[in-house]
Every structure is written in C-alpha cells, then in structure tokens.
N, C-alpha and C positions, 0 to 999 in steps of 0.2 A: 896422596888423592889430589885430584884436579885444584887447583887454587878457587874456581868459580864454583866449584861444588862446596867447599870451605867454607865461601865469604858468598852469601847469594847477594849481597849489593854490587856486586863486581861482572854480574852476569853480563851477559851482551842481551842489546835488545834485538828484538824481532824483525830487521829493518824490511827482510823478505818478507814475510808475511804483510807485514804493514803495506808495502807496496804492490802487491797482488790486492790488497782490501780496496787502496786508492782506485785502481785500474780495475776493478770490479763493480767500484761505484760508479764510476764514470761510465764504464758501459753500459749498466742498469740505468743510468739515468738519461743517458742518451738516447735508448731502447724503447723510452715510454712510449712515446707517440708513436711509431711505427707498429709496437703491441699494441695499444688499443685500436688504431686501425683492423689491425688483421684479426681481433678480436669479434669486432663490429660485424666487419666483413665473415668471417667463417659461420657466426651465428646469422647470416643471410639476412641482417637486420636493413632498413633502406636507411640510406645516411641521415636524409632529412626529417625523420619524424623523431617526436618528445621521445620515445624508448631507446631509439638507437642511440641519443644524445645522451639519454642518462646513464647505459653501459658503458659508452665512451667516456664519459665522465668521471666514473666509481673506474672504471682501469684505470687512468693514466694519473687521478689525483690521490689515490691510496697509495702505490707504492712510492709516488712524488714527496708525500708531505711526511711517510716514514724514512721515505732516502733522508730528505734533507734534516729530519729531527736527529739522524741517527750517526749525521755528519757533524752535526753541530754541537751536538750535546759528547760525541768524541771530542773532539778542538775542546771545550769548554772542559773536561776535565783535565785534559792534559796542562792548559792552562793556569787549570788550579795552583799546581804542583810548582807553577813559578811565582803566581802573584795571588796572595793571601785575599778573601773574602772581605777580609776588615780593609785591605790593599785597595780593592777595586771598590766598594761602596766610599772610600772617601774621595777616589779621584772622582766618579760621578754623581756623586748625593750634591746635593739642591744646592749652589753656593748661588753668590749673584747675582740676582736673576734668571736662575734657573738653568744656569748653563749645563747642568748635567741632560735636563728633558731637551735643551735647545742640541746639544750633541745627539742626543737620541731620536729625533724630529728629523734632523739631517737627514741620519742615516739613514731609516724611514723613506726618505725618498727615492736615494738614490736604490734601493733593494726593491726590485719589481714583485712584491709577493702579494698575493689574495690574504684574505683574512686569516684562513688555515696553514696558509703557507707561510705567514709568520710569524704563527705562534711557536714553531722549533726556536725560533730564535730569541722570543720573550721566557721561555722556558728556563735556554740557554743562560741568558742575563742572570734570571732570578738566583739561579744556581750556583752562580759566578758572586753572587754577593752585591748584585747591582741594585741600587732601592729602588721599591715598587714602582712610585712614582713616574721613576727614569723611565723602568721597563714599558710603562702604559702609552707612555709618549709615542718610545719606538712604534708598538703595536697598532695604534693609532694612525699613524704616518703613514707607514709602510704600505698598507692598502688603500688608504683614502687619497694619497696626491701619489699620483704618477704620471709617466710619461704619458700614456695613451688617453689618460684624459687631459691634459696639458696641451695634447697635440688636437685633438679634437675642437677645444676650445676656441685655441689661436686660431683655425682655420676656418671656424664658423662666426668665429666674433674679433677674432683681432687680436694683442698682443695685452692689452690693460685688460680684458677678461680674464686671458688667463693668467695674467698676473695675480690679479686679483682673488681667483680661485686657488693662486699655488700661496698665497700670503696668507687666505683664510681656514686652506687646511694645514699649513703649518700651526698657525697658529689656535688652533683647536686642540692638536694634539699637543702641543705645550701646557698651555691653559687646563686642560683634563689632567696632564700627567700632574701639573703643581696641584692643582685640589687634590688630586686621590693622593699626593703623596702627603699633602696637610693633613689630611684625615686621621694618617695614623694604623690603614688596615692593615699591615700586615700579620697580625692576628689570626685572621680571613684566610692567608694559604692555608691550604692541606697541610696537615700534620707530616704528614713525610717529607716535603718539602723544606719545612723547617728546622725539621729532626737532621737533612741531611745537610742543612749548609750549615748548621752548628758542628755534627762530627768532621765535615771537610774542613772547617777552621780550627779544629784542635789536631785534626792529622797534619794540618800543612805546620802548624808550632811542631809538632813532635817531630818531624823527619823532613829529611833535602834529598829526596830521590833522584836514581841516576835515570837516563833515558829509558829502561830496559820496567824502571818502576813508573816512570809519568806514563807509555803505550798502555802495561797494564792499568792504570789508573784511568785512564780516555778507555779502555775497552767496562770497567768495572761503573763507569758512569752509562756508559750505553742501558750496560742491562738491567741498572738500577730504573733508570728514569724510563728509555723505551719498553720496558718489560710491566710498566703499569699504566702509561699511557694510550698503548695503542689499542687495545680494544675501544677507548674512546675516540680516538680517530676512525675508527672503520665505523661507528656508528653514524658519528659526523659526516664523514664524509660519502655513506649509501645516503643519509639524507639530505646532503644536499643535493648529490644526485639523479633523488627520486623526483626532488622541483628546479633540476637546474634547466633552464633554457622554455620554462613556464614562465612570460608574465604576461598577464591579460591587460593587452595596450591600447583595446579600446578604452575599456573601463577606467584603465587611469588615464587615458586621454579626457575620458568624459569630468572626472575631478579635478582636472590639473592645469584647466584654462587658466587664462590672465585675467578673467573674470569671477572665479573658484572665491565661495566661500572662504573665510578667514582658516575653516579646519582642514583647507585640502592642504595645504602644509604638513601639518603633523601626520594625517590620512598618510599620507606619502609615504614620510618615516617609516610607519607602524606598518604598512605594507611590504615595504621592503627588506625589514626582518627577516621574515621567516626564507627569503629567498636566496641564492648564494649564488655569486659568479666574482669573477675577477672584474677588472675594469674593461678588461680587451671582447670580454663576451656580453656585458651590458650595454656598450656604445653602442650597438644596433638599434637596441630596443631606446636610449637616449636619443639618436638619431629621429627614428620613429615617433615618438612622443613630441620630440619637438615642431617634425613638419606635422601635426593635427594639430598644434596650435599651442601647447603645452606652454605654461611659463619655466623660464631657465630658471629660476631659483626654485621651484619646486622639484624640477625634474633631478638637479645637482643635487636636491638633499635626498630624494628616493634613490639614484645613483650612488649617495657615501651612505646611505644607511643599508642598502646592499651588501655592499665590498667591505664596508667597516664594522657592521654590526649584525653580521650573518649568525644566522640558531645553529649553525652548524659548527661554529666558531667557538658558543656559547658552551655545545657539549663538549668538546676536547678541552674548552677553560676549565670544567668543572672539576675534571680532575686533579688539575691544581688550584684553582681558587674557589672556595665556600662559597655560598648562595649571595650573602649578602656581597663579599665583593665583587662578583660578576653582577648584580643588579645596579651596586654602585657606578661601576664603569660604564653602564651600556644608560643610565642615566644622565650621566655629565659627559660623554660621545653624544648622544641624541640631541641635547640641549643647545652644545656647540654646533651639531648640523641644521638644526631649526633655525640656529644664528644667522649661520652662510644662508638658508633659502632666502629670509627675510631680508636681509643686505642685497642681493641678488635681485630678487624681486624688485626692491624701492629703488635699488641703482637704474635698473634695465628694465 
C-alpha cells in the first residue's frame, strides 16, 4: 500500500490548488471596480444619481469585504498552526504603556481600510488570540487615520494641522483600546468566537501539522468564520449602499458654523454615525462644508464618525460582539472624537 495512504500525516500539501486559489482571488479583487462600473452601465443608470451610486457601492464593496475576510481568515488559520493563541496573546498583550495598542494603532495607519474593510482583520486578530483592547486599537485607527485625510489637511492648512490630526487620531485609537482592554469585556464576545479560540488553543497543543494540515486548517477557518459572518456583511453593506453619497450638506453647514452653539459638535457626530463612506468618499463633503464656513473641528469630528463609527460596521460586528461591547466601543470612540473636535475648534 502507498506510504502516503498508510500515514495521512505524510500527505502532500495541495500547492497547485493553493496557487490557483490565490490567482483567482487576485483576479477577482482586481475586477471589482470594472465589474461595478459594468453593472451600473448595463442597468442604464445615470452615474451621478444617488441610486446609481448606491448600486455601484453595493456591487463593489460586498465582494471586496468578503474577499478580504476570506484572505485574512485563511492566513490567520495557517498562522495558528505555527503560533499558539497564548503566544500571540502574550506578544501583543498590553505591556508597559500599552505597547500592543501602539503597535496595532500604527498598523492601522498604514492599512487604507474603511470601517467595514477593517473588520476582517479585526476578526482575524480576535481568532488569533490578540487581546480585545489591542484589536480595537487597530479597528479604530485603520479608518480614522488615513493618508487621504492627511493629504487634505496638509494641502489646506499645512503640516502642523495634519500632524495634530495624526497625533490625536492615533491617541484616540490607543487610549480607546486601553480603556476597552481594562474593562475586561471578553465575556461580551459572541459564544462561538470564544469557543473557537479555546478549541484552537487545545488543537495547537495536541498536534504539530505538516503543510497539508496547515492549509486544511486555513480552509476550515474560512468555512467556520466566513460561513457565520457573511449574512451580516450583506446586510451591513446594503444599508451602507442605501445611504451612500447622501449627506445633507446645507443642513450640516447650518449647524456646524464657527459660531454654532455648543451642541453642534455632538450633533455632527450623531449625524455622521448612520452614514457610511471611506475617507476618499467623504473628503469632497468635508471640503464643501469647510467652503460654507463650517468649523474645522466640527467637520473633522463629523468625518471621523462617518468613517470610524458607521452603522453598517456595527451590524457586521454584531455577529462577533454582543451589544454591551458594541455600545462600549461606540461610546469610547465617540468621546475621543469629541475631544478631537474640541481641540481643533479651540486651537484654530
């Protein structure tokens, strides 16, 4: 009998299928924008209308987030076979001055994700055993601090304002992650997430797989996590698409002026939460509001709430987090955004 059949641990890894899968993933990701454009054109929609923007947004963002989730979860599943969750947790646990939170927030700066696109990495970090507060530092930093917003601020107000925005945004991500970590809210992770973490830890201690087993672990990881999360992604992106591109600029400008009452800042944050856009999509709105005389700090707070506290993101996170943890996350981040707005309105 063939030795590979007699000893399953010696079976060869399916490298061919893996290469085909990677090529298919790259091709699909590269085709997202052309496919979305083609769908809008095939439906005969006028590109500048809200409805066309909503259809384009849904057709583009839904497969993008699912592709990112699949890739991240597969890679994390393979990594689990090398590094135990306990070792990962120890590496990124909040040491002196929250080094893990600083590392995660810094990673968020260099990943150009919107809030929903950052969720796949957030879920991957959780499944890898990264501490809860550290994962939130990444989830906050990734959409909030980005090169598009920095370039806009640099071009309009110079490097000092851009640097202030960068420093405050990273500080919000780090401090919010530290606060959530200190609250010890791991019990508010959904039961299937905690069960998955525990089972993976036990499995790591029990086996030391070869590459075939590692790839199998990655595939199993995808089936388990993506299979549970994808309906929430569809609902979240559909909601985001329905409101994408609609921002009541005239109304916003009327309550965001430099002489507006004190409640204009928290009102701007609350109005921004139901909306959903990435930094590139919200920047034209920000420029229009500033052109109509809105206060810079209030506008930045509005922009941060749109890209870091979107309602579609909350819907997707609901499959992973229980309501008390989502509410705590939203409250802590909203408080940090308000501080940023107050600082900018005071300084400028």
